[in-house]
C-alpha positions in Angstrom: 1.2 12.9 34.0 -2.2 13.1 32.2 -2.6 16.9 31.5 -5.8 16.5 29.5 -8.2 19.0 31.1 -12.0 18.3 30.7 -12.6 22.0 31.3 -11.1 22.8 27.9 -13.8 20.8 26.2 -16.6 22.8 24.6 -19.8 21.1 23.5 -21.8 22.2 20.4 -25.4 21.7 21.4 -27.1 24.9 20.2 -27.1 27.1 17.1 -25.1 29.7 19.1 -22.5 27.0 20.0 -22.3 26.1 16.3 -21.6 29.6 15.3 -18.9 29.9 18.0 -17.4 26.6 16.7 -17.3 27.8 13.1 -15.8 31.1 14.2 -13.1 29.3 16.2 -12.1 27.4 13.0 -11.3 30.6 11.3 -9.1 31.7 14.2 -7.1 28.5 14.8 -3.7 27.4 13.6 -4.8 24.0 12.4 -7.7 21.6 12.9 -7.1 18.3 14.6 -10.1 16.3 13.6 -11.6 13.0 14.7 -14.9 11.2 13.9 -16.7 8.4 15.8 -18.7 6.5 13.2 -21.2 3.7 13.1 -18.8 1.3 11.4 -15.9 1.1 9.0 -17.7 1.3 5.6 -18.5 4.9 4.8 -20.7 4.0 1.7 -23.0 1.6 3.5 -26.1 3.8 3.1 -28.7 1.1 3.8 -26.8 -1.3 5.8 -25.9 -4.6 4.2 -22.8 -6.9 4.7 -20.3 -4.1 4.3 -21.1 -2.5 7.6 -22.5 -5.5 9.5 -26.1 -4.6 8.5 -25.8 -1.1 10.1 -26.2 2.1 8.0 -23.2 4.3 7.8 -23.5 7.4 10.0 -21.2 9.8 11.7 -22.1 9.6 15.3 -19.9 12.4 16.7 -17.1 14.7 15.7 -14.4 16.3 17.9 -11.9 19.0 16.9 -8.9 20.3 18.8 -8.1 23.9 17.6 -4.6 25.2 18.5 -4.5 29.0 18.8 -3.5 31.0 15.8 -1.5 33.4 18.0 0.4 30.7 20.0 -0.2 27.1 18.8 1.6 25.8 21.9 -1.0 27.1 24.3 -3.5 24.5 25.6 -6.2 24.5 22.9 -10.0 24.2 23.2 -11.5 20.9 22.0 -14.9 21.1 20.5 -17.3 18.2 20.5 -20.2 18.0 18.0 -22.7 15.2 18.5 -24.3 14.1 15.2 -26.2 10.9 14.6 -26.1 9.9 18.3 -29.7 9.2 19.6 -29.3 12.0 22.2 -27.8 14.6 19.8 -29.8 17.8 19.3 -28.6 17.6 15.7 -30.0 14.1 15.1 -32.6 15.1 12.5 -30.1 17.3 10.5 -26.7 15.9 11.4 -25.4 15.7 7.8 -26.3 19.4 7.1 -24.8 20.5 10.4 -21.5 18.8 9.8 -21.5 19.9 6.1 -21.8 23.6 7.4 -18.8 23.1 9.6 -16.8 21.4 6.9 -17.7 24.1 4.4 -16.3 26.7 6.7 -13.1 24.6 7.2 -12.6 24.5 3.4 -13.4 28.2 3.0 -10.8 29.1 5.6 -8.3 26.6 4.2 -7.1 25.5 7.7 -4.6 22.6 7.7 -6.0 19.3 8.9 -4.2 16.9 11.2 -5.5 13.5 12.4 -4.6 10.0 13.4 -5.4 7.9 10.3 -6.7 11.0 8.6 -7.7 9.2 5.4 -10.5 7.3 7.2 -12.2 10.5 8.5 -11.7 12.4 5.3 -13.4 9.6 3.3 -16.3 9.6 5.7 -17.0 13.3 5.4 -16.7 13.0 1.6 -19.1 10.1 1.4 -21.6 11.3 3.9 -21.5 15.1 3.5 -20.1 15.6 0.0 -17.2 17.8 1.2 -13.6 17.0 0.1 -11.0 18.0 2.6 -8.1 15.9 1.2 -6.2 18.9 -0.1 -6.1 20.3 3.5 -4.3 17.3 5.0 -0.8 18.2 6.2 -0.1 15.6 9.0 -1.0 12.1 10.1 0.3 11.0 13.4 -0.1 7.3 12.4 2.3 7.9 9.5 4.8 10.0 11.6 4.8 7.3 14.3 5.6 4.7 11.6 8.5 6.9 10.2 10.0 7.3 13.7 9.8 3.6 14.5 8.4 1.3 11.9 8.4 -1.7 14.2 6.4 -0.2 17.0 2.6 0.1 17.2 1.1 3.1 15.4 -2.2 3.0 17.2 -3.0 6.2 19.0 -4.1 4.6 22.2 -0.9 2.7 22.4 1.6 5.2 21.1 0.4 8.2 23.1 0.2 6.5 26.5 3.7 5.0 25.9 5.1 8.3 24.8 3.5 10.6 27.4 3.1 8.1 30.3 -0.6 8.5 30.6 -3.4 6.0 31.1 -5.1 4.5 28.1 -8.6 5.9 27.5 -10.2 3.2 25.3 -13.0 2.7 27.8 -15.5 1.5 25.2 -15.5 -1.3 22.7 -16.4 0.5 19.5 -15.4 -2.4 17.2 -18.9 -3.6 16.4 -21.2 -1.8 14.0 -23.4 0.7 15.7 -21.5 0.5 19.0 -20.7 4.3 19.1 -24.4 5.1 19.1 -25.0 2.9 22.2 -22.4 4.7 24.3 -23.8 7.5 26.5 -23.3 10.7 24.5 -21.3 12.7 27.0 -19.0 9.7 27.7 -18.4 9.2 24.0 -17.7 13.0 23.6 -15.0 13.0 26.2 -13.5 9.8 24.7 -13.3 11.6 21.3 -12.0 14.8 22.9 -9.1 12.8 24.3 -8.4 11.4 20.9 -7.9 14.7 19.3 -6.1 16.3 22.2 -3.5 13.5 22.3 -3.3 13.5 18.5 -2.4 17.2 18.8 0.2 16.5 21.5 1.7 13.6 19.4 1.8 15.8 16.3 3.5 18.6 18.2 6.1 16.2 19.6 6.8 14.4 16.3 7.4 17.7 14.4 9.6 18.9 17.2 11.6 15.7 17.1 11.9 16.0 13.3 13.2 19.6 13.6 10.4 21.0 11.5 9.9 24.8 11.2 8.8 26.6 14.3 8.7 23.3 16.3 12.5 23.0 16.1 14.1 24.5 19.2 17.6 24.1 17.8 19.5 22.6 14.9 20.2 18.9 14.8 23.5 18.1 16.3 24.1 14.4 17.0 24.0 11.7 14.4 20.6 10.5 15.8 19.2 14.0 15.5 20.4 14.4 12.0 18.8 11.0 11.1 15.5 12.2 12.6 15.7 15.5 10.9 15.9 13.7 7.6 12.8 11.8 8.5 11.1 15.2 8.9 12.0 16.1 5.3 10.7 12.7 4.2 7.5 13.5 6.0 7.0 16.9 4.4 8.2 16.0 0.9 6.9 12.4 0.5 4.8 10.8 3.3 2.3 13.5 4.1 1.7 14.6 0.5 1.1 11.0 -0.4 -1.5 10.6 2.4 -3.3 13.6 0.9 -3.1 12.0 -2.5 -4.2 8.6 -1.4 -7.2 10.1 0.3 -8.3 11.6 -3.0 -7.7 8.3 -4.8 -9.7 6.3 -2.3 -12.6 8.9 -2.4 -12.8 8.7 -6.2 -12.7 4.9 -6.4 -12.8 2.8 -9.6 -15.9 1.9 -11.6 -16.6 -1.8 -11.7 -18.3 -3.3 -14.8 -20.7 -5.5 -12.9 -21.9 -7.4 -15.9 -18.4 -8.2 -17.1 -17.4 -9.2 -13.5 -20.4 -11.5 -13.1 -19.8 -13.2 -16.4 -16.2 -13.8 -15.6 -17.1 -15.1 -12.2 -19.6 -17.6 -13.6 -16.9 -18.8 -16.1 -14.3 -19.3 -13.4 -16.8 -21.1 -11.1 -17.8 -23.4 -13.9 -14.2 -24.2 -14.8 -13.3 -24.8 -11.1 -16.3 -27.1 -10.7 -15.4 -29.1 -13.7 -11.8 -29.5 -12.6 -12.8 -30.4 -9.1 -15.1 -33.1 -10.4 -12.4 -34.5 -12.7 -9.8 -34.6 -9.9 -12.1 -35.9 -7.2 -13.4 -38.7 -9.5 -9.9 -39.7 -10.5 -9.7 -42.2 -7.6 -13.3 -43.3 -7.2 -12.7 -45.6 -4.2 -12.1 -42.5 -2.0 -15.2 -41.7 -0.1 -16.3 -38.0 -0.4 -19.4 -38.5 1.7 -21.6 -37.2 -1.1 -20.3 -33.6 -0.9 -21.4 -31.4 -3.7 -17.9 -29.8 -3.9 -14.7 -31.2 -2.7 -12.2 -29.0 -0.9 -8.8 -29.0 -2.6 -7.3 -26.8 0.1 -4.0 -28.4 1.1 -5.1 -28.3 4.8 -8.3 -30.2 4.2 -8.7 -33.8 5.4 -10.0 -34.8 2.0 -7.0 -33.3 0.1 -4.5 -35.2 2.4 -6.2 -38.5 1.5 -6.5 -37.6 -2.1 -2.9 -36.4 -2.5 -1.6 -39.5 -0.7 -3.5 -41.6 -3.3 -2.1 -39.5 -6.1 1.5 -40.0 -4.8 0.8 -43.8 -4.4 -0.3 -43.9 -8.0 2.7 -41.9 -9.2 0.6 -39.0 -10.4 2.4 -36.6 -7.9 5.7 -36.7 -6.2 6.5 -35.4 -2.7 9.3 -33.0 -3.5 9.2 -30.8 -0.4 8.0 -31.0 3.2 6.5 -28.4 5.5 8.4 -27.6 8.8 6.1 -30.2 10.5 6.9 -32.9 8.0 3.8 -32.8 5.8 4.0 -32.7 2.0 4.2 -29.2 0.6 2.1 -28.6 -2.5 3.1 -25.0 -3.3 2.9 -23.4 -6.8 6.6 -24.0 -7.3 6.3 -27.7 -6.5 3.3 -28.1 -8.8 4.9 -26.1 -11.7 8.0 -28.3 -11.8 5.9 -31.5 -11.8 3.5 -30.1 -14.5 6.5 -29.3 -16.7 7.7 -32.9 -16.4 4.4 -34.1 -17.6 2.2 -34.6 -14.5 -1.4 -34.1 -15.7 -2.6 -34.0 -12.1 -0.2 -31.2 -11.2 -1.3 -29.2 -14.2 -5.0 -29.6 -13.3 -4.3 -28.6 -9.7 -2.5 -25.5 -10.9 -5.4 -24.7 -13.2 -7.9 -25.2 -10.4 -5.9 -22.9 -8.1 -5.9 -20.2 -10.8 -9.6 -20.3 -11.3 -10.3 -20.3 -7.6 -8.0 -17.4 -7.0 -9.6 -15.3 -9.8 -13.0 -16.2 -8.5 -12.0 -14.9 -5.0 -10.9 -11.6 -6.5 -14.1 -11.2 -8.5 -16.3 -12.1 -5.6 -14.5 -9.6 -3.3 -15.1 -6.8 -5.8 -18.8 -7.6 -6.0 -19.0 -7.7 -2.2 -17.2 -4.3 -1.8 -18.9 -2.5 -4.7 -21.1 0.4 -3.6 -24.7 0.9 -4.9 -23.3 2.7 -7.9 -20.7 -0.1 -8.5 -17.7 1.9 -7.3 -14.7 0.2 -5.6 -13.1 2.3 -2.9 -10.1 0.3 -1.7 -8.1 1.4 1.4 -4.3 1.9 1.0 -2.1 1.4 4.0 1.0 3.7 4.0 2.0 3.0 7.6 1.6 -0.7 7.8 4.3 -2.3 5.6 7.7 -1.8 7.3 9.6 -1.3 4.0 7.4 1.8 3.2 5.6 0.1 0.3 1.9 0.5 0.0 -0.6 -2.3 0.7 -4.3 -2.2 0.2 -7.5 -4.0 1.4 -11.2 -3.8 1.1 -10.5 -5.0 -1.6 -6.8 -5.8 -2.2 -5.9 -3.9 -5.5 -2.2 -4.6 -5.3 -2.3 -8.1 -6.8 -4.8 -7.8 -9.6 -3.8 -10.0 -12.5 -3.8 -8.7 -16.1 -6.7 -10.9 -17.1 -8.9 -9.3 -14.4 -8.0 -5.7 -14.8 -10.6 -5.2 -17.6 -13.3 -5.5 -14.9 -12.7 -1.8 -14.3 -13.8 1.0 -16.7 -13.3 4.8 -16.8 -16.2 7.2 -16.7 -17.9 8.0 -20.0 -15.8 10.2 -22.3 -12.6 9.2 -20.4 -9.8 6.6 -20.8 -7.4 4.9 -18.4 -3.7 5.8 -18.6 -1.7 3.1 -16.9 1.8 4.6 -16.1 4.6 2.2 -15.2 8.0 3.0 -13.8 10.3 0.9 -16.1 12.7 -1.4 -14.1 12.5 1.0 -11.2 14.0 -1.4 -8.6 17.0 -2.2 -10.9 17.5 1.6 -11.4 17.4 2.2 -7.7 19.7 -0.7 -6.9 22.2 0.7 -9.5 22.1 4.1 -7.8 22.4 2.7 -4.2 25.1 0.2 -5.1 27.1 2.5 -7.4 27.5 -0.5 -9.7 29.2 1.3 -12.6 28.4 -1.2 -15.4 24.7 -1.0 -14.5 24.7 2.8 -14.1 26.3 3.1 -17.5 23.9 0.7 -19.1 21.0 2.8 -17.9 22.7 6.0 -19.1 23.1 4.5 -22.5 19.5 3.2 -22.6 20.8 -0.4 -23.0 18.7 -3.6 -22.5 20.0 -5.0 -19.2 18.3 -8.3 -19.6 19.9 -8.8 -23.1 23.3 -7.7 -21.8 23.3 -10.3 -19.1 21.9 -13.0 -21.4 24.8 -12.2 -23.8 27.3 -12.8 -21.0 25.6 -15.9 -19.9 25.6 -17.5 -23.4 28.7 -16.0 -24.8 26.7 -14.6 -27.7 26.7 -11.1 -29.2 23.8 -8.8 -28.2 22.2 -9.2 -31.6 22.2 -13.0 -31.4 20.5 -13.3 -28.0 17.2 -15.2 -28.5 13.9 -14.3 -26.6 14.1 -17.3 -24.2 17.7 -16.4 -23.4 16.7 -12.8 -22.7 13.9 -14.2 -20.4 16.6 -16.1 -18.5 18.6 -12.9 -18.1 15.5 -11.1 -16.8 14.9 -13.8 -14.2 18.5 -13.4 -13.0 18.5 -9.6 -12.9 15.4 -9.6 -10.7 16.0 -12.8 -8.8 19.7 -12.3 -7.8 19.5 -8.5 -7.1 18.8 -9.0 -3.4 21.2 -11.9 -2.6 19.1 -14.9 -3.4 21.1 -18.2 -3.4 21.5 -20.6 -6.2 18.7 -23.0 -5.2 16.3 -20.2 -4.4 17.0 -18.6 -7.7 16.4 -21.8 -9.6 12.9 -22.1 -8.1 12.2 -18.4 -8.5 13.1 -18.5 -12.2 10.9 -21.5 -12.8 7.9 -20.3 -10.8 7.9 -16.7 -11.8 9.4 -16.6 -15.3 8.8 -20.2 -16.5 12.5 -20.7 -17.1 13.9 -24.1 -16.1 17.5 -24.5 -15.1 19.6 -27.4 -13.8 21.6 -26.6 -10.6 24.8 -26.3 -12.8 23.1 -23.8 -15.1 21.7 -21.8 -12.2 25.2 -21.7 -10.6 26.7 -20.5 -14.0 24.1 -17.8 -14.3 24.7 -16.8 -10.6 28.5 -16.3 -11.5 27.7 -14.4 -14.7 25.3 -12.0 -12.9 27.9 -10.9 -10.4 30.6 -10.8 -13.1 28.5 -8.6 -15.4 27.3 -6.3 -12.7 30.5 -5.7 -10.8 29.7 -3.8 -7.7 26.5 -5.6 -6.7 28.3 -8.2 -4.6 30.3 -5.4 -2.9 27.2 -3.5 -2.2 25.6 -6.6 -0.6 28.7 -7.0 1.6 28.8 -3.4 2.7 25.1 -3.3 3.5 25.2 -6.5 5.6 28.3 -5.3 7.4 26.7 -2.0 8.3 23.5 -3.7 9.4 25.4 -5.9 11.7 27.1 -2.8 13.2 24.0 -0.6 13.6 21.0 -2.9 13.5 19.4 -0.8 10.7 19.7 0.4 7.1 18.6 3.7 5.6 17.2 4.6 2.2 18.7 7.4 0.1 16.1 9.8 1.4 16.3 8.8 5.0 13.7 6.1 5.5 15.0 3.8 8.3 14.4 0.1 8.5 15.5 -1.6 11.7 16.6 -5.2 11.4 17.3 -6.5 15.0 17.0 -10.1 13.7 20.4 -9.7 12.2 21.9 -10.3 15.7 19.8 -13.4 16.3 21.6 -16.6 17.3 19.5 -18.6 14.9 21.3 -18.5 11.6 18.1 -18.7 9.5 16.7 -15.6 11.2 20.0 -13.7 10.9 20.3 -14.6 7.2 16.7 -13.5 6.5 17.5 -10.2 8.3 20.5 -9.8 6.0 18.3 -10.2 2.9 15.9 -7.6 4.3 18.7 -5.2 4.9 19.7 -5.4 1.2 16.1 -5.3 0.0 14.4 -2.7 2.2 16.3 0.5 1.0 15.7 -0.4 -2.6 12.0 -1.3 -2.3 11.3 1.5 0.1 13.0 4.1 -2.1 11.3 2.8 -5.2 7.9 3.1 -3.5 8.7 6.6 -2.2 9.6 7.7 -5.8 6.2 6.5 -7.0 4.4 8.2 -4.1 6.2 11.5 -4.7 5.4 11.3 -8.4 1.8 10.6 -7.7 1.6 13.5 -5.3 3.2 15.7 -7.9 0.7 14.7 -10.6 -2.1 15.5 -8.1 -0.5 18.9 -7.1 -0.1 17.7 -3.5 3.7 18.0 -3.4 4.9 21.4 -2.1 5.3 23.8 -5.0 3.7 21.5 -7.6 0.6 22.3 -9.6 -1.6 19.4 -10.7 -1.3 18.0 -14.2 -4.4 19.4 -15.9 -7.2 16.9 -16.4 -5.3 14.0 -14.7 -7.0 12.2 -11.8 -5.3 9.2 -10.2 -7.7 6.4 -9.3 -5.2 3.6 -8.3 -1.6 2.9 -7.5 -0.2 -0.6 -7.8 3.4 -0.9 -6.7 5.3 0.7 -9.6 2.1 1.8 -11.5 0.0 4.9 -11.3 -3.5 4.6 -12.9 -4.9 7.9 -14.2 -8.3 8.7 -15.8 -8.3 11.5 -18.4 -10.6 12.9 -21.0 -10.4 10.8 -24.2 -9.8 14.0 -26.2 -6.7 15.0 -24.1 -5.1 11.7 -23.3 -1.8 12.5 -25.2 -1.2 15.7 -23.3 -2.1 14.2 -20.0 0.1 11.2 -20.6 3.1 13.3 -21.5 2.4 15.6 -18.5 2.3 12.6 -16.1 5.4 11.0 -17.6 7.3 14.2 -17.1 6.4 14.3 -13.4 7.5 10.7 -13.0 10.8 11.0 -14.7 11.5 14.5 -13.4 11.0 13.9 -9.7 14.7 14.5 -9.1 14.1 18.2 -8.4 12.0 17.3 -5.4 14.5 14.6 -4.3 17.1 17.4 -3.9 15.0 18.7 -1.0 15.7 15.4 0.6 19.5 15.7 0.1 19.4 13.1 -2.7 20.8 13.7 -6.2 19.5 10.8 -8.4 22.0 10.2 -11.3 20.1 7.3 -12.8 17.7 8.3 -15.6 14.1 7.2 -14.8 11.7 5.9 -17.5 7.9 5.7 -17.4 5.9 3.8 -20.0 2.1 4.3 -20.5 -0.7 2.2 -21.9 -3.9 4.0 -22.7 -7.2 2.1 -23.0 -10.9 2.0 -22.6 -10.5 -0.6 -19.8 -7.8 -1.0 -17.1 -4.9 -2.9 -18.5 -5.9 -2.4 -22.2 -3.8 -0.5 -24.7 -6.5 -0.2 -27.4 -6.1 3.6 -27.5 -2.3 3.9 -27.6 1.1 3.1 -26.0 3.6 5.8 -25.1 7.1 4.7 -24.3 
């Protein structure tokens, strides 16, 4: 039954209404906020490609304000029209919203939203008010925690949860669309957004047995599992949302001149390689094209590669599912190592094209002051790991990181959790040899290499250690011999015969006694329950494990082994970042440390160049000492953590110092 009552909506159309609205903020339990904007790019001040040519404006705001005395009473929802053409605040909409937000910050009321980072970034960019420290709950994130495979969209999750009709009556996906919807219709649409966000937040906190929302203690196994998700929300997921909001608002400074020079060099190199490759077989007709597409799906490349195979310059080593030649990086790497000049040039070309794509993306997304504000997704990747877009900052190569510079008088501190997935796997698997190696501070890659070669630790050569490293990371999640052989060659540049790969496979499981048993336990449990759980309660459902297709079931088994490790490693990083920023409950921020990016196991901080040593040590202590917070999640981590740091005047550089 749809219990949204339009009579509970109060419009802010006069100065008197505005005063009442601000007073209501001071008397509410929390603020459930939602914005309707002119597009997706909050920094598109004068239009341009970022926002489809439409200037960034906040069209309307709605706020559901639960009562301070009894938050379960039906609250009033306030609607404040802003840049809408019919708004009474049109000429001073930024100032009007800034006044409201300033009151919100003054009162310190907790903020709740669906995809709260989006709205918080808009008010920071358009009104200059930072509300990231007030964020306490995001229903998109709690929806993901409760069921990572279901949709987290409000207009899908709420109707399915409460059995109410959808209310997405307008298509707001195109830039400027919100300003074309009649104002009162748009206001009621937004009011429903915040009302149902409030209802969803209430339900999720009740289901997770959090504080006053818990009617009783968890009893059944399912309730205990959901209660652990509540702790995960409070001590990891929601603090990280607050932290990510601050990170996205700050952005990273792009050195435009450096970027444009690098882009020109990669374009020139790609053009030269393209010309060399396309002219290699002059009888092929390219129809006078200025640039030939070497995308594997292009018609030209199919003809060109067929000629290369006929000439013996390439070999068809793998096929796609539909029977076409596969020209993946692994295929080309192997052929380049056996002397194929064409394969080597194709690899080189792919590298230049990929780097040019990154550089072009950064120039496209840079604001007018050359800042890059990426968007991190915490509720999109089912393992719990972060992803990013607009632009993607999770796959930046070391050669391109110097495109980013800190503010004047500051340096970058690039903090890296050392071998975090191996440490987490040792903890989860209870592999005693690996646990002991970490306790002793031993070199796990050298240890494995010694067992593979039969040498002493002191006699292991660097290439042999590299082989051990490829095995430690490649075989950790149950990779087979053939898959490991390709992984080692493609990722680490180590070439094995099948016999050598099989020997290394045996040596890995003999050295790390307990890993194979962990694999077997995990797979058996996943077959029984259809899910796996991380050490702090993050659930990953793997229904594919029951699939009649063996390939699907085997893939699900590998996911069951992988997900708790990757998810927990990511959660450790997120909790450490929240601790550094002072967003974790009971934690003060590290003085002078400001996080500007996170990349898988890395946390990138800017700090004054006169205090980088103190800031580095402070951040490392938070990363390695996160165990105290883990105890709140019923987890006692008995594997020592290690965090290394590079300090430089550009991202990725260590020209200032290295701290192990």
